ZAVOVO-714417 format. One record per residue: residue number from 0; x, y, z of N, C-alpha, C, O in turn. Coordinates in steps of 0.05 Angstrom, whole numbers, plus 5000, padded with zeros to 4 digits. Each point is the difference from the previous one (the first is absolute). Example, Ala and Ser with C-alpha at 12.3 -4.5 7.8 and 13.67 -1.06 7.14 Angstrom:
<nodes>
0,5264,4886,5156,4982,5024,5000,5018,5024,5000,5021,5000,5013 .
1,4972,5021,4973,5016,5024,5001,4985,5022,5014,5010,5022,5004 .
</nodes>
This chain:
<nodes>
0,5008,4972,5002,4988,5033,5005,5016,5017,4993,4992,5017,4985 .
1,5030,4983,5021,5019,5037,5011,5011,4995,4972,5003,5022,4989 .
2,5005,4955,4995,5017,5003,4981,4981,5011,4975,5007,5013,4981 .
3,4970,4978,5025,4971,5018,4981,4995,5023,5005,4995,5015,4981 .
4,5005,4993,5041,4997,5018,5002,5027,5032,4998,4996,5024,4999 .
5,5031,4959,5002,5014,5023,4985,5003,5000,4978,5008,5020,4988 .
6,4986,4957,5003,4995,4999,4959,4981,5026,4992,5004,5019,4985 .
7,4971,4971,5036,4973,5022,4990,5017,5037,4998,5000,5013,4980 .
8,5013,4996,5050,5004,5016,5011,5026,5005,4989,5009,5021,5009 .
9,5008,4964,4974,5020,5023,4972,4994,4988,4972,5016,4995,4982 .
10,4956,5001,5018,4992,5003,4982,4978,5027,4996,4999,5015,4980 .
11,4990,4986,5036,4986,5033,5008,5021,5026,5000,4994,5024,4998 .
12,5030,4965,5005,5023,5014,4995,5002,5013,4991,4999,5025,5003 .
13,5009,4948,4970,5008,5002,4981,4980,5020,4982,5000,5024,4992 .
14,4989,4962,5007,4969,5013,4982,4999,5031,5006,4996,5014,4981 .
15,5006,5001,5047,4997,5020,5001,5029,5014,4999,4999,5023,4990 .
16,5019,4971,5017,5027,5012,4983,4993,5001,4964,5010,5017,4985 .
17,4975,4965,5007,4998,5006,4970,4980,5023,4990,5004,5015,4981 .
18,4979,4984,5031,4982,5021,5001,5012,5031,5005,4991,5019,4987 .
19,5028,4984,5031,5021,5019,5008,5015,4998,4981,4985,5011,4984 .
20,5031,4986,5006,5011,5004,4973,4985,4999,4978,5014,4999,4980 .
21,4955,4999,5015,4989,5002,4973,4993,5025,5009,5009,5020,4991 .
22,4975,4979,5025,5002,5033,5004,4996,5023,5005,4984,5019,5005 .
23,5049,4971,4991,5018,5033,4997,5000,5014,4979,5007,5024,5002 .
24,4986,4965,4976,5007,5002,4968,4968,5020,4989,4998,5013,4979 .
25,4975,4983,5052,4973,5005,5011,5005,5035,4997,5010,5014,5018 .
26,4977,5001,4949,5011,5030,5022,4968,5006,5000,4997,5005,5023 .
27,4981,4997,4967,4976,5015,5000,4998,4981,5031,5012,4981,5011 .
28,4955,5045,4994,4998,4986,5029,4979,4990,4987,4994,5006,4977 .
29,4985,4971,5045,4967,4990,4999,4993,5031,5006,5010,5018,5014 .
30,4961,4979,4966,4974,5014,5002,4986,4987,5006,5006,4976,4996 .
31,4972,5026,5016,4968,5004,5002,4978,4993,4977,4995,4982,5016 .
32,4994,5015,4970,4983,5004,4982,4977,5017,5012,4992,4999,5023 .
33,4998,5020,4954,4971,5015,4999,5013,5021,5031,4984,5010,5016 .
34,5048,4994,4988,5000,5023,5019,5016,5031,4983,5011,5002,4979 .
35,4982,5020,5043,5012,5022,4992,5016,4998,5024,5004,4979,5013 .
36,5007,5054,4992,5019,5014,5015,4995,5020,4988,4994,5003,4976 .
37,5008,5023,5052,5001,5019,4997,5010,5017,5030,4992,4991,5022 .
38,5028,5035,4978,5011,5006,5031,4979,5026,5011,4982,5006,4984 .
39,5018,5007,5036,4995,5028,5008,5011,5010,5014,4997,4989,5021 .
40,5020,5031,4980,5010,5008,5011,4987,5014,5022,4995,5022,4990 .
41,4990,4979,5049,4979,5001,5005,5014,5035,5006,5024,5005,5000 .
42,4956,5012,5003,5009,5027,5015,4987,4996,5026,4991,5021,5009 .
43,5006,4957,5008,4982,5001,5025,5017,4971,5020,4993,4995,5023 .
44,5024,4994,4965,5030,4994,5003,5021,5001,5002,5012,4979,4994 .
45,4998,5036,5011,5025,5020,4989,5014,4977,4982,4998,4976,5004 .
46,5018,5036,4975,5025,4980,4996,4998,4971,4983,5019,4988,4991 .
47,4952,5005,5007,4993,4968,4995,4980,5000,4972,4976,5006,5001 .
48,5042,4984,4970,4992,4994,4985,4981,4959,5006,5007,4977,5008 .
49,4977,5031,4986,4993,4975,5011,4992,4976,4974,4990,5011,4981 .
50,5011,4966,5018,4993,4980,4968,4979,4983,5009,4998,4980,5014 .
51,4984,5041,4968,4967,4988,4992,4995,4979,4986,4986,5005,4981 .
52,5022,4972,5021,4989,4972,4991,4979,4989,4997,4994,4984,5018 .
53,4986,5020,4955,4982,4990,4989,4991,4975,4977,5008,4995,4977 .
54,4967,4991,5045,4993,4972,4981,4976,5001,4988,4978,5004,5010 .
55,5028,4992,4963,4963,5009,4997,4997,4973,4992,5018,4983,4997 .
56,4953,5012,4999,4989,4969,4997,4997,4993,4979,4989,5016,4985 .
57,5019,4955,5004,4996,4996,4971,4970,5008,4989,4978,4994,5010 .
58,5029,5023,4959,4984,5019,4984,4989,5023,5001,4979,5010,4991 .
59,5039,4996,5022,4997,5035,5015,5006,5017,4977,4987,5018,4991 .
60,5035,4973,4999,4996,5019,4965,4987,4991,4978,5013,5007,4981 .
61,4965,4978,5013,4983,4984,4988,4977,5019,5008,4985,5005,4980 .
62,5008,5006,5041,4983,5004,5004,4988,5032,5020,5018,5009,5015 .
63,4960,5002,4984,4989,5022,5021,4989,4992,5018,4975,5003,5000 .
64,5039,4984,5023,4983,4981,5019,5010,5014,5018,5024,5002,4997 .
65,4967,5009,5022,5014,5012,5034,5007,4985,5017,4991,4978,5006 .
66,5025,5031,5002,5012,4972,5035,5004,5006,5012,5011,5022,4997 .
67,4985,4970,5033,5002,5011,5034,5036,4994,5001,5010,4981,4988 .
68,5002,5034,5024,5030,4994,5010,5004,4995,5022,4983,5006,5017 .
69,5046,4979,4989,4992,4988,5018,5033,5013,5005,5015,4992,4983 .
70,5001,5031,5044,5008,5010,4997,5023,4979,5015,4986,4990,5018 .
71,5038,4998,4985,5010,4983,5023,5029,5021,4999,5010,5012,4981 .
72,5000,4986,5056,5020,4999,5001,5012,4993,5010,4994,4981,5015 .
73,5032,5028,4984,5027,4974,5005,5008,4997,4969,5013,4979,5000 .
74,4985,5030,4976,4989,4992,4976,5038,4985,4999,5007,4980,4987 .
75,5004,5032,5025,5039,4987,4986,4987,4980,5003,4988,4998,4979 .
76,5003,4978,5039,4988,4978,5004,4985,4996,5007,5000,4982,5017 .
77,4970,5034,4976,4981,4985,5005,4981,5005,4971,4976,4996,4994 .
78,5046,5016,4994,4964,5009,4960,5011,4973,4988,4987,4992,4981 .
79,5035,4991,5026,5009,4983,4965,4971,4971,5025,4981,4988,4991 .
80,5030,5012,5037,4970,4979,5000,4985,4997,4998,4988,4980,4990 .
81,5003,5046,5022,4971,5010,4994,4986,5000,4969,4978,4992,4993 .
82,5048,5022,4992,4999,4991,4973,4982,4967,4986,4980,4991,4990 .
83,5049,5002,5021,4988,4964,4993,4986,4993,5013,4989,4980,4989 .
84,5000,5024,5035,4967,4987,5009,4971,5013,4989,4978,4989,5000 .
85,5028,5035,4992,4982,5022,4997,4994,4974,4961,4979,4987,4999 .
86,5038,5012,4981,5010,5001,4984,4975,4960,4998,4981,4995,4986 .
87,5030,4993,5030,4996,4967,5004,4972,5010,5003,4987,4989,4983 .
88,4999,5028,5034,4972,4999,5009,4979,5009,4982,4977,4994,4995 .
89,5040,5025,4998,4981,5007,4959,4993,4991,4988,4978,5003,4989 .
90,5045,4978,5006,5002,4971,4971,4975,4979,5023,4977,4991,5001 .
91,5037,5010,5007,4971,4980,5028,4973,5005,5003,4981,4984,5003 .
92,5018,5046,4996,4971,5017,5000,4997,4993,5029,4978,4995,5009 .
93,5038,5006,5001,4996,4994,5027,4989,5035,5018,4983,5005,5017 .
94,5039,5014,4967,4988,5031,5006,5001,5017,4971,5013,4995,4979 .
95,4972,5023,5024,4995,5015,4981,5026,5014,4990,5019,4998,5015 .
96,4988,5021,4951,5021,5001,5000,4994,5032,5007,4983,5017,4996 .
97,5047,4980,5019,5020,5021,5019,5018,5015,4987,5012,4991,4980 .
98,4993,5041,5032,5027,5011,4990,5012,4985,5024,4988,4987,5018 .
99,5040,5019,4979,5017,4991,5042,5021,5026,4978,5007,5007,4977 .
100,4995,4999,5052,5011,5014,5000,5030,5018,5020,4995,5016,5018 .
101,5034,4976,4975,5013,5000,5032,5012,5020,4994,5006,5012,4980 .
102,4996,4993,5050,5014,5028,5006,5031,4986,5005,4999,4980,5014 .
103,5029,5029,4975,5022,4993,4994,5015,5021,5012,4990,5023,4997 .
104,5042,4974,5023,5015,5013,4993,5030,4997,4972,5013,5014,4984 .
105,4985,4966,5024,5015,4994,4970,5032,4996,4998,5014,4997,4980 .
106,4996,5002,5063,5024,5008,4996,5014,4980,5013,5020,5009,5012 .
107,4978,4968,4991,5004,4975,5013,4989,4996,5024,4986,5017,5011 .
108,5027,4949,5006,4981,4992,5014,5010,5026,5030,4980,5005,5014 .
109,5038,5007,4991,5012,5007,5024,4985,5031,4990,4981,5008,5013 .
110,5025,5002,4974,4992,5030,4997,4957,4992,5011,4994,5005,5023 .
111,4989,4988,4963,4985,4976,4999,4982,5005,5031,4977,5009,5006 .
112,5047,4980,5008,4997,4989,5030,4988,5030,5004,4976,5005,4999 .
113,5049,5018,5006,5000,5015,5011,4973,5021,5000,4992,5013,5018 .
114,4999,4985,4953,4989,5022,4988,4975,4996,5008,4987,5020,5006 .
115,4998,4952,4997,4978,4989,5012,4993,5005,5031,4978,5007,5009 .
116,5043,4987,5003,4998,5014,5022,4988,5031,5001,4979,5009,5008 .
117,5036,4998,4983,4996,5027,4990,4973,5014,5009,4993,5011,5020 .
118,4993,4981,4944,4970,4993,4994,4981,4993,4999,4980,5008,4989 .
119,5031,4962,5033,4969,4993,5007,4997,4997,5032,4990,4981,5013 .
120,5018,5035,4994,4995,5008,5028,4988,5023,5017,5015,5020,5006 .
121,4958,4979,5002,4989,5025,5018,5012,5003,5032,5002,4982,5016 .
122,5005,5045,4989,5023,4996,5022,5027,4997,5004,5014,5011,4982 .
123,5001,4974,5039,5027,5002,5006,4990,4979,5016,4978,5001,5010 .
124,5041,4977,4992,5000,4978,5027,5027,4996,5004,5018,4996,4984 .
125,4980,5008,5048,5033,4996,5008,5006,4975,5010,5023,4999,5008 .
126,4966,4984,4993,4998,4972,5005,5020,4990,4975,5025,5000,4997 .
127,4954,4992,4986,4998,4983,4978,5022,5028,4973,4980,5011,4991 .
128,5031,4996,5001,5006,5023,4980,5021,5015,5016,4996,5023,4993 .
129,5015,4977,5017,5014,5014,5037,5015,5017,4980,5011,4983,4986 .
130,4994,5040,5006,5017,5022,4979,5002,4992,4963,5017,5010,4985 .
131,4965,4974,5007,4996,5008,4979,4975,5015,4977,4977,4996,5008 .
132,5024,5014,4978,4987,5024,4986,4979,4994,4987,4995,4996,4977 .
133,4985,5002,5057,4963,4993,4991,4989,5019,5000,5006,5023,5003 .
134,4965,4961,4989,4973,5038,5004,4999,5019,4979,5000,5024,5004 .
135,4999,4962,4970,5006,5013,4984,4970,4978,4987,5005,4991,4978 .
136,4974,5003,5031,4983,4992,4981,4976,5025,4996,4987,4996,4979 .
137,5007,5020,5032,4978,5021,4988,5020,5010,4981,4985,4999,4981 .
138,5034,5008,5011,5014,5017,4990,4992,4975,4960,4990,5002,4977 .
139,5023,4979,5040,4998,4973,4977,4961,5000,4981,4992,4999,4977 .
140,4994,5002,5049,4967,4998,4993,4992,5029,4979,4981,5001,4985 .
141,5039,5017,5018,4995,5029,4993,5012,4985,4968,4982,4999,4984 .
142,5048,4990,5005,5008,4994,4971,4971,4995,5002,4983,5018,4999 .
143,5012,4942,5007,4978,4999,4983,4973,5004,4991,4989,4990,4981 .
144,4996,5034,5043,4986,5015,4994,5003,5018,4980,4980,5004,4985 .
145,5043,5010,5010,5008,5013,4983,5011,5006,4987,5005,5022,4989 .
146,5004,4956,5009,5033,5001,4978,4988,4958,4981,4995,4984,4982 .
147,5006,5023,5036,4993,4952,4974,4971,4993,5008,4997,4976,4999 .
148,4984,5037,5007,4971,5000,4996,4997,5014,4971,5000,4987,4979 .
149,4996,5040,5022,5001,5003,4976,5017,4995,4968,4993,5003,4976 .
150,5030,4988,5037,5014,4992,4971,4988,4973,4985,4995,4997,4976 .
151,5001,4982,5047,4987,4979,4986,4969,4996,4988,4992,4981,4988 .
152,4991,5049,5022,4978,5005,5000,4991,5009,4961,4980,4998,4986 .
153,5053,5013,5012,5016,5023,4978,4996,4971,4979,4987,4998,4980 .
154,5030,4981,5036,5012,4996,4977,4979,4962,4983,5001,4987,4979 .
155,4990,5013,5037,4982,4957,5016,4978,5019,4992,4995,5024,5002 .
156,4992,4949,4984,4969,5000,5017,4985,4980,5026,4992,4977,5004 .
157,5011,5045,5008,4985,5010,5020,4980,4990,5011,4998,5004,4976 .
158,4977,4985,5039,4987,4984,5006,4994,5032,5028,5010,4999,5022 .
159,4975,5018,4971,4994,5021,5030,4988,4987,5037,4980,4991,5010 .
160,5045,5013,4996,4987,4996,5036,5004,4971,5000,4982,4987,5010 .
161,5044,4997,4978,5000,4976,4990,5029,4983,5016,5010,4978,4996 .
162,4996,5044,5021,5031,4992,5000,5003,4984,5034,4989,5006,5022 .
163,5021,4981,4973,5027,4971,5019,5012,5007,4997,5009,5004,4978 .
164,5004,5004,5053,5039,5001,5006,4994,4966,5021,4981,4988,5011 .
165,5051,5008,4986,5011,4964,5013,5020,5005,5002,5015,5007,4981 .
166,4994,4989,5055,5012,5001,5004,5018,4969,5014,4985,4980,5000 .
167,5041,5015,5011,5008,5002,5021,5012,4993,5027,5021,4990,4992 .
168,4980,5008,5032,5030,5015,5014,4985,5023,5002,4975,5000,5001 .
169,5039,5020,4999,5002,5027,5013,4982,5014,4971,4987,5020,5004 .
170,5014,4969,4968,4980,5000,4984,4967,4999,5012,4981,5013,4991 .
171,5018,4971,5026,4985,4993,5018,4977,5015,5020,4976,4999,5006 .
172,5043,5013,4999,5010,5022,5029,4982,5018,4977,4976,5001,4995 .
173,5043,5011,4998,4996,5026,4973,4965,4998,4994,4985,5018,5005 .
174,5007,4950,4981,4973,4998,4991,4984,5005,5028,4984,5019,4998 .
175,5016,4970,5025,4996,5010,5018,4989,5031,5002,4979,5012,4994 .
176,5049,4997,5020,4979,5026,5009,4989,5019,4976,4983,5017,5004 .
177,5031,4977,4969,4986,5012,4978,4967,5000,4997,4987,5017,4989 .
178,5003,4954,5026,4969,4990,5004,4985,5014,5020,4976,4997,5001 .
179,5037,5017,5016,5000,5018,5019,4996,5028,5001,4985,5014,5013 .
180,5039,4992,4967,5007,5025,5011,4988,5021,4964,4993,5023,5001 .
181,5007,4962,4974,4993,4996,4972,4981,4987,4996,5007,4983,4983 .
182,4972,5014,5022,4988,4970,4993,5001,5008,4977,5014,4987,4985 .
183,4975,5031,5007,4988,5004,4966,5020,5003,4984,4996,5007,4977 .
184,5022,4988,5028,5030,4991,4977,5000,4978,4980,5012,4999,4978 .
185,4972,4983,5034,5002,4972,4989,4969,4989,5007,4989,5005,5022 .
186,5001,4979,4956,4979,4997,5001,5002,4960,5017,4979,4991,4989 .
187,5027,4996,5020,5023,4971,5007,5022,5010,4998,5008,5018,4987 .
188,5007,4958,5040,5010,5009,5012,5019,4960,5003,4982,4984,5005 .
189,5034,5007,4994,5023,4979,4995,5013,5007,5033,5020,5016,5003 .
190,4969,4974,5015,5025,5008,5018,5012,4960,5012,4986,4980,5005 .
191,5045,5023,4996,5002,4976,5003,5031,4999,5025,5022,5005,4989 .
192,4979,4993,5023,5016,4988,5024,5003,5027,5013,5024,5006,5002 .
193,4965,5006,5005,5002,5032,5007,5012,4997,5021,4996,4982,5017 .
194,5029,5047,4981,5016,4997,5030,4992,5026,5015,5012,5021,5002 .
195,4963,4972,5009,4985,5014,5014,5004,5005,5041,4985,5008,5017 .
196,5043,4983,4982,5015,5001,5017,5005,5030,5002,5002,5011,5022 .
197,4999,5001,4956,5020,5025,5002,4990,5026,5019,4980,4999,5015 .
198,5033,5017,4983,5003,5021,5017,4969,4989,5024,4977,5005,4993 .
199,5029,4982,5028,4988,5002,5012,4965,4981,5002,4987,4998,5021 .
200,5003,4989,4952,4982,4999,4985,4979,5020,5000,4977,4998,5006 .
201,5047,5035,4980,4981,5020,4982,4981,4984,4993,4988,4989,5018 .
202,5006,5006,4956,4976,4991,4981,4977,4988,5018,4977,5006,4995 .
203,5028,4975,5028,4974,4993,5017,4996,5030,5005,4982,5010,4987 .
204,5028,5002,5025,4990,5033,5017,4985,5003,4982,4976,5003,5006 .
205,5032,4998,4963,4992,5024,4983,4981,4978,4987,4982,5014,4990 .
206,5013,4964,5006,4978,4991,5001,4973,5005,5024,4977,5006,4994 .
207,5028,4991,5022,4969,5008,5031,5001,5038,4994,4978,5010,5001 .
208,5047,5009,4994,4993,5024,4993,4982,5008,4976,4986,5020,5001 .
209,5014,4961,4973,4977,4994,4984,4973,4990,5000,4982,5003,4983 .
210,5018,4984,5042,4969,4986,5004,4988,5023,5021,4976,5004,5004 .
211,5050,5013,5011,4976,5017,5013,4982,5025,4979,4982,5015,5007 .
212,5030,4982,4971,4989,5029,4981,4986,4983,4973,4983,5014,4989 .
213,5019,4964,5001,4984,4988,4987,5005,4965,5005,5019,4984,5005 .
214,4951,5015,4991,4995,4971,4994,4984,4983,4982,4984,4984,5007 .
215,5022,5023,4967,5000,4986,4975,5032,5010,4993,5014,5019,5007 .
216,4994,4948,4966,5019,5005,4999,4994,4972,4966,5003,4976,4998 .
217,4990,5044,4983,4999,4983,4975,5025,4993,4983,5006,5004,4976 .
218,5009,4982,5047,5013,4984,4981,5011,4974,5000,4994,4985,5019 .
219,5024,5004,4956,5009,4964,5003,5015,4999,5018,5012,5021,4998 .
220,4997,4969,5018,5024,5002,5023,5017,4957,5009,4995,4979,5012 .
221,5015,5028,4977,5028,4959,4996,5018,5006,5023,5018,5016,4999 .
222,4975,4970,5022,5025,5003,5010,5005,4977,5008,4985,4989,5017 .
223,5040,4997,4970,5014,4974,5006,5024,5000,5020,5009,5020,5010 .
224,5004,4949,4996,5022,5008,5010,5006,4966,5018,4986,4988,5017 .
225,5042,5005,4969,5001,4973,4999,4998,4983,5039,4994,5014,5019 .
226,5011,4964,4985,4990,4992,5029,5033,4997,5013,5003,5000,5025 .
227,5014,4998,4961,5031,5005,5004,5009,5029,5004,5014,5005,5019 .
228,4979,5013,4966,5006,5028,5004,5005,5010,5038,4983,4990,5015 .
229,5031,5022,4995,5003,5019,5022,4977,5002,5017,4985,5015,4988 .
230,5004,4976,5038,4975,5001,5020,5006,5032,4996,4990,5017,4985 .
231,5027,4984,5031,5013,5034,5025,4995,5015,4965,4977,5006,4996 .
232,5042,5000,4982,4998,5019,4978,4975,5002,4983,4995,5023,4992 .
233,4989,4956,5000,4981,4988,4971,4969,4991,5019,4982,5015,5008 .
234,5020,4966,4993,4974,4986,5012,4992,5008,5029,4976,5004,5000 .
235,5032,4998,5017,4985,5023,5026,4993,5022,4984,4979,4999,4987 .
236,5032,5017,5011,4977,5037,4998,4985,4983,4970,4977,5008,4996 .
237,5029,4977,4989,4987,4997,4973,4972,4991,5005,4980,5007,4988 .
238,5022,4973,5036,4974,4985,5008,4970,5022,5027,4976,5000,5007 .
239,5051,5015,4997,4990,5030,5022,4977,5021,4972,4978,5009,4997 .
240,5045,4990,4991,4982,5021,4975,4970,4998,4989,4979,5014,4998 .
241,5035,4944,4993,4970,4988,5001,4983,5006,5002,4984,5013,4988 .
242,5019,4966,5044,4978,5009,5016,4992,5029,5012,4985,5000,5019 .
243,5026,5030,4969,4988,5017,5007,4982,5014,4985,4985,5018,5007 .
244,5021,4970,4966,4983,5010,4974,4984,4982,5010,4993,5009,5022 .
245,4995,4963,4972,4987,4982,5006,4983,5013,5021,4977,4999,4992 .
246,5025,5013,5028,4984,5004,5027,4987,5031,4997,4983,5011,5014 .
247,5033,5000,4960,4978,5033,4999,4991,4990,4971,4994,5020,4988 .
248,5001,4957,4993,4983,5003,4985,4999,5025,4985,4985,5020,5000 .
249,5034,4973,4989,4988,5032,4974,4981,4995,4982,4999,4977,4992 .
250,4981,5041,4998,4979,5002,4975,5016,4990,4981,5023,4999,5008 .
251,4975,4989,4964,5017,5003,4985,5010,4979,4997,4994,4982,4983 .
252,5036,5018,5042,5020,4984,4993,5002,4965,4991,4990,4984,5017 .
253,5022,5004,4960,5009,4989,5008,5015,4988,4998,5019,5001,4984 .
254,4976,4979,5040,5025,4994,5023,5014,4968,4989,4989,4980,5009 .
255,5037,5015,4969,5012,4967,5006,5021,4991,5020,5019,5015,4996 .
256,4986,4969,5023,5023,5001,5012,5007,4968,4988,4981,4985,4995 .
257,5044,5005,5001,5011,4982,5003,5031,4984,5021,5015,5015,5013 .
258,4987,4970,4987,5019,5002,5018,5022,4970,4980,4991,4978,5006 .
259,5024,5022,4983,5013,4973,4991,5017,4990,5016,5020,5011,5010 .
260,4967,4957,4993,5016,4973,5010,5029,5003,4992,5007,5006,4978 .
261,5011,4988,5044,5026,4990,4988,5019,5014,4986,5022,4991,4994 .
262,4965,5050,4997,5021,5019,4987,5013,5019,5020,4996,5006,5024 .
263,5025,5004,4955,5012,5020,5025,5000,5020,4988,4988,5000,4979 .
264,5027,5025,5030,4996,5023,4988,4997,4999,4973,4982,5005,4984 .
265,5052,4984,5016,5014,4994,4966,4987,4977,4992,5016,4988,4987 .
266,4963,4998,5014,4987,4988,4983,4979,5012,4991,4999,5008,4976 .
267,4973,4996,5045,4980,5014,4990,4992,5019,4984,4976,5004,4995 .
268,5043,5010,4996,4988,5016,4989,4987,4990,4964,4985,5016,4990 .
269,5022,4960,4995,4992,4987,4978,4978,4990,5012,4982,5007,4986 .
270,5005,4976,5040,4977,4993,4995,4983,5023,5012,4976,4998,4996 .
271,5033,5024,5017,4984,5014,5008,4998,5032,4984,4993,5021,5011 .
272,5015,4976,4959,5003,5006,4978,4970,4999,4986,4983,5017,4994 .
273,5023,4943,5004,4989,4991,4979,4962,5005,5003,4983,5005,4983 .
274,5017,4990,5051,4966,4995,5007,4994,5029,5012,4978,5005,5007 .
275,5049,5020,4994,4981,5023,5001,4993,5006,4973,4980,5015,4996 .
276,5037,4974,4981,4983,5017,4972,4967,4992,4999,4979,5012,4996 .
277,5034,4946,5012,4973,4993,4984,4964,5009,5022,4976,4997,4997 .
278,5047,5016,5025,4972,5011,5017,4990,5027,4997,4978,5010,5002 .
279,5043,5000,4993,4989,5039,4985,4999,5013,4972,4995,5022,4991 .
280,5018,4938,4992,4986,5008,4978,4984,4978,4980,4988,5008,4980 .
</nodes>
């Protein structure tokens, strides 16, 4: 068995080496079908030039139809995943045709990590992000509202008041913040593994403030996380928020929640995005 194992491993290493040598001659980058890209130099997030990725449904250019739009945070990694899942679900007619918009930085993983921490966080957290550049959520929302939305609405056939936003981790935190701070920005919210522990669970307090003045919320909200995620950072505060919302019985709210057994913080996005798209579209 040891000899067989070593033989298999050596074969894999040799095949990997062959792929690496052959890949050295490849000069073209991989492209995704039915996609476009443009940039926006923001006046609200100083010095930031956002890379906006667009995935169009099959047959977009051969028709005059308008489509709902899904905005995806953390587009540097999440756009490709979401586009692939959406394409398969559209091919299988499990969801309607949608336009997917990824909000990215296009500067590599290190820059993405720093910039998302700045843009996706409402307020500052002295425990989980001490010394980091945080608290830029409101400026990021202005970028989306006054720069991104007009550009998308001008250049693509969008059904009015049909937009949904999707985000995971800090992206889920931001989506939860938008829901209670400026719910009118989106009709649907896909919130995956939200980091609601942020800033002493400030988003939960925001929900209480919203309920004090509003008893209606005509939105579709999908909240999901994995059973193997951090109990302190993700599961407990997310469960607390869900219970608060359920207790408040908002008129017009469509709330769907899921816990995916055996999934971690890193593995849950693919299954949650799939289920979230099927739920909202």
